[in-house]
N, C-alpha and C positions, 0 to 999 in steps of 0.2 A: 506574823503568819498571811496565807495566804489561804483562805475561804471561797470552794465553788458554789454556783447556784443548787445544784445539786446538793447540799450539804443544809443547806437550808428545805427543800424541797423536797423531805423521806416520806418516803413509800411506807405504814409503818400501822401499826393499829390503833385506836383508844383505849381507856378515855382523858392518856394523858402522854404526853414526849417524856416527861421531864421524872414520869411519876410512874411511865409505862414500858414506852420506846425505850430510852434511857436504861432502865436495873432491864430490861430484855439483854439489850446488847451491852454491854457489861457483864451479866453470865454466861453467855456466849459466850466472851472472850476471852474466859476464866478459865470454862470450860473447855477454851482451843487452845489456851496456854497447854494444861495438862496434858493434853493428848498430843503435845508436839514435844513435851517433854518427857514421853515416855513415862511419862506419871498417875496416867487414867486408871488402868488396870491395878495400879496399888491404892484406891484410890477407899476406904472402906466407908467413910459418912462424910457431910457437907455443913457446913452451919451457915444458915446466910442470917445477917445483922443488921439490921436499917435501923438509920439514927437522922431525928432532928425528922425536917417537913417531911421526909419517904418514912416516918414511922410516924409522923401524928393524922397524915391523909392520906398512908399508903393504904388503909383498908378498902377505902372508896375509891382510888386508884388503880385498884388491883396491880399493885407494886408489888405482894408476895407469888401471888401467881402470874404474872410476867417475869421472875424471877428464878422458876422455878421451869418457864418455859425455854429460859434460857439456858438454864443448867440441863435441858433434854437433848438441846441443841437446837433451839429455833431460835430462826433470826429475824425480827420485826418485821423486816422490806418483804420476805418471805413467806410467812405462815400462816395458814389459815384459819382465821378465826373462830371457825364452827371446830375447831379440833381443843380450843382449849379447855371448855368446860367437862367434856368426857377427859380428857387428858385427866387433871384436877379431882376428876371422882374416883377414876381407880387407885392415883395415889396414894388415896387421903383413906380407902379401902383395904387395897395392899400394902400399907404404910411403905412400900417400895420405890425408890425416884432412877427410871433408866437415862445414866448420866453419859451425854452426849449421842445418847439412846441407843449405847450397847451394854452398856456398863451397869448391871444392878447394883444397890448398894440400899439402905433401911435409908427411911426418914422418917421422923416419926417429927412431925408436924409442930407439936408443942414442947418439945426441945429444940429440934432442929433449927424453928425459923425465929426469934428475937426480936422485938422493937425495941427501940432505948429511945428517954424523949428527949437526950441531950441531947449536943449539936457538937461533929468534926470540926476544928478553923478551918476546915478552907471555900467547904461553902454547903445550903445549909440540907443538901440533899445528898445525902451517906451512903454509900454501905461496905459493910466490910465481906469478903466470902471466903470461908476458911476449909481447904479442903482436911481428913484427920487420915493418916494408916493405921496399919494394927497396931505400929509402935511409934506413932505419937503425930505432931501438927508435921502434914509434908509441905504443902503453897497456902500461902492466905496473902490479900490483896485487897485494898479498900479501892474501890472508884464512888466517883464522882459522878453527877447526872447533871454539868451544868445549864441545863434548858435547850428545848428545841430538840432531842434526843443523840445531844453532845456527849462526849463521855471522857473525864481523865482518868486516868488513876492517879496513885500517893505517889509515885515516883513523881509524875510528870506533877500534879498540882505545889511537890517540895521545891520544883523550880521554876513552878511559875508558870508552865506552858499550859496555853488553853487550848494548841492544839500544834501536831506537831510537823503541821504543812508545812513548809520550808518552798515550796512553790517558787520559784519565781518568774512573776505574771508583767507582761511588757505596758502596760499600762496599771499599774501599781499604787493602791491609794487608803491613802485613813481618815480625811474627813471627806465632807463635801465640798469643802470648799478646793481640797487637792481635783476630787470628780470633775468640777467643774471645769477646773483650768486646764483641765486634759482632751477635756470636751474641746473645750474654745480653742486650746494650739493644732489640736490636730479636728476640727473641722468635725467631730463628731457625735451622734445620738448617742446617750447613756445607753444606750441594748447596742449598737453597733462596739460599744467600750466594752463592753460588758463580754460578748460575744469571743472578741480580741484573745480575753481575757483565760475563759473558758479551754479554748483554742490551747493551752499550755498544755490540760491535763485530756484533748481527747478532740478529735476533729468535726468539723463541722458537722458532718454529714448525721453524726453522734449527740452532739449536743442538741443537734433541734428535733432526730428521732425521739431522745430522753424525756427534752421537757416535753416532748408533744403527750408522751405516755406518761409524765405529771398532770396533766389536763385531762387525756383519759381516763385515768386513779380520781383525778377531781371530779369530773365530770359525772363518772359510776358513783363516785361515791353519794352524791344528789338525786342520781335516778335510785337508787338504793335506800333513800332518804325520806325521799317522796313513793313510793309505794310501801312503806311498811307502819303503820300505827299499833298502840297499845298503851301500855308502863315502862318509863322506864327502866332497868333493875337499878338496887340502889337501895330502897325503901322509901323516897322519900314521895314514888306514887304520882310522877311528875310523867303530863300523858302527850305522848309522840302531838304535834299538831302538824306539821309539815304534809304530811299528808290530806289532810280536809282542805286545809291553803292552797295546794298544788289545785286540787278536781275543782273550786271554786274557781278558781282562775283561769282555768281550761275552757268551761262552762261558759266564760264568758271573754273567749279569745279569737270573735268573731266582731266582737264589738272594735271598732276604726280607731272610737277614740283610747282606747286603751295607751298606749305608748304616751303617748300623748298626756295622757292624766299622770298629773304628780301621784295620787295617791294611792292608784293602779302599778305605776311603776315601781313604787317604795315595796308593794305587797311580793312584785315577782323577787327583786331582792331579797327579802326577806324570807322568803322561803325558800330561796337558795340557800342560805346562810342557816337556818333553822336546819332542812334537810342534815347538812352536815354535822351536825355539832348534836342533831342526836342520835347519828350513826355513829362519830365519834362517842358518848355517853353511855352507847350500845356494845359500845369494844367493837365496833365491824370496823374494816381496812377504811386510811382515808391515809391525806397524807400532811403532814408538817407545813405551818404557811405561816410562821415559823414555827408555832409548836400549838399541836394540839388542841390545849384551851383558845386557840386564836385560830383554830385550821379552817372555821367559813368567812372568812372575808374574801383575802386574794380569791379562790374557788364561787363566790357570791358574784363580786364585780366582774370580776374574771367573765363569769357564766353570761350576766346579763349583757357583756357587751356583745361575747360571744350569739347572745339568742336576739342579738335587736338591730346591732351597726350593720348597713345593710354591707354588702362584700367581704363580712369578716373571714379570718380566711387560717391555714395554719401558723404563716410567719407572724400575723400577729398577736397569737399565741404565746413564741417564744417572745416575743419581744416584748410584750406584757412582764413576761415570768424573769426573763434575763434584769427589764427597768425594777420591778418589785425587786428582786434578788439583791444589785447593788446597796438597795435602802436598808433589805435584811443585815446587808453583813455591816454597816457602816451602825446602828445599833445595835448587834452585836461585837465588835470590836470596840466599841467606846463608854457603850452601858451595860444594857442584860438585853438577855431575850428570856429572860427564868422569873418568871411569878412567883418563885421564893426567893428571889432576890431582891430585885425591884418591886412587887406584886406587879397584878395584871396591867399598870402602862406599860412595863416589857410587852408583853403579850398579847392583849388588842391593842395597844395606843402603835408596836412598831406593826403588823399588820395591817391598824388601818394607814398606816402612812405607806406600804410598801404597793395594798390595793390604788391610794388614789395615786401613787409616783405613778404605776403599771400604766394603771387608764391614759393616766395625762400622756404620754409615751406617744402609746397607739389612737388616742385623739387628735399627735399632729403635737406635741406643744413640745418647746424648747428643751434644751438643759436644766436652763434657770427656771423656764417654768412647773419641770417636774422637782425641782429641789424645794420650789412651793409648794407647792401639792403636799409631797412630803412631810413639809414641813408641817403644812395647818392639821393637816390629821393626826399625827402624832400631839403639837399643841390642846389638841383638846380633848387629849385623854391622858393628860398628866394627872398624878396625884392619883392612877384610879388604884381603887386596893382587892387583892388577891384575897375574897373571903365566901371561899364557895361553901354552900349549906352542906350541914354534912360529910365535908371534903371530898365527894362530890363533882363533877365537870357538867354541873346543869343548870343550877340555879344561882348566880346570875349569867352562866356564862354563854347560855344555849342561846338568849336574849340578848346579851351584851355584843356575840358574832352578827347579828341583824340588825342594832341597830351599827356597829364600827361600822359597817359596808354603807350603807345610805352616806353616814357620813363620809368616807375616801370616797364614794362618787359626790357631791358636796365640793368637796377640797378640789377636786381639781374638777371640777366646773369653773372653782372662783376662781382656783390657778393658770386658765385658760383665759379668764376675761382677765387678765393681769397682764404685763409683760416680761415676768419674773422676778423685779423689784420688790422687795418686802421689810418690815424691820425684823422679826426676829429671824436667824436662819438656823437653817436645819440640823443642825452642829449644836447652836444655844440651846435647840431643842432637847437634843439629844442627853448633854449632857444637863439639861433640867431635871432628866429624869435620871439620870443617874445618882445624881447626889439628893433628888426626890426619893429614891429608890431605899440611900445609907442615912435618911431621916427619917427613914416609915420603921412604925415599929414592927416588931417580926408577927404579932396578934395579926397584923394583915397583909402578911404575906406566905399565901398557901399554908398554911399551919389551919387552917377554919377555928381562928379562935376568939377573932375579933368581926366586927362588921354585922354584916348579914347576915354570917354565921351562927352568930347566936342571938341575935337580934329576932330571927323569923323562929325561933323556939318558942314554943309556948308554956309556959310550968305553966 
């Protein structure tokens, strides 16, 4: 399968790529299929069935609301987050759903939104949508949100298709070993090789402008995060911290020792990561990187580089994201980026490896050093469980992004001090993540039935 960097970095809304972005996209695809099959105006009722992890933590992640917005014809990359609340209030009051924003049908929440504890066979994140006409069932499809906003339907799942893109790439690779061999053979940096592959879909100008828009969306998310304060929604009463920390840092910005000070450097990285993940937890606009739960790490490290590296420019941001994307592709192809599948090692671990690789690349690392940086970043997140308290992407998710951002910078620095030779390869670390995820009990995989999710509850 061919995966573009734009598949990994997608503009969407919080709080979860697998539980919010993916379900909204699936519902949008379902209603689009109804419209294109001339069935839309024959629909009299729609049922939503959520299974497995989508059911277990769907309320906290806003899965139900995301599905409704998708059925209304909203896409995660275009929706204004501010309309979600008012639209849901209107639906609940009128008990009417505007299917595809054009066809009104009754929608009784207690009857038509159904939650099921059991999991379906192909993936823990599953949902079935059924459209009924006056004479009976018109259409049904089951969708699997496989992480990072990626969605497959029942036909694809049964065929074993994780992605339908069969684009032929000039430098296709499935392992880090193959990636490094291609770089050596063609004397290319990883970002150059990724750029050549991206040209299979679009021209270079479009690639650069698209990735710059991704970076601008990341930067805007940081700006929004440091502008807001108060308590995050969901009932845990978690207070936002990014704004106050940012104000304290600005008060000392004229201190000549700021960048040289390790403590201050970590504070800047922390505030960038906290800002993104607080915005994500509040349902704001952000970028999957490669997921929502790990969305703060790549922006925090790139933001730090762009702010403090003399001469940092648009080309650096593009090269950073291209290289980070290469590592994300490897993680997705050979393990998973879904917390429901392999735990948080697949989200924060993958993001840490991606950020470490991107930073190493723009700091002048060789391809071997970039691979080493990614391996260090992933290796020291192996076994990380996904155990969000209350099913919300808040505790421990927000702080976990800040810690992993600092870890990514350290990983890049360690790799740059070496020659690229190291004991454990990135491929082995990714396989270990896959195997560990398979062995991990389901209660540690985004179901909020183990770990901090239960031990944080006071009896």
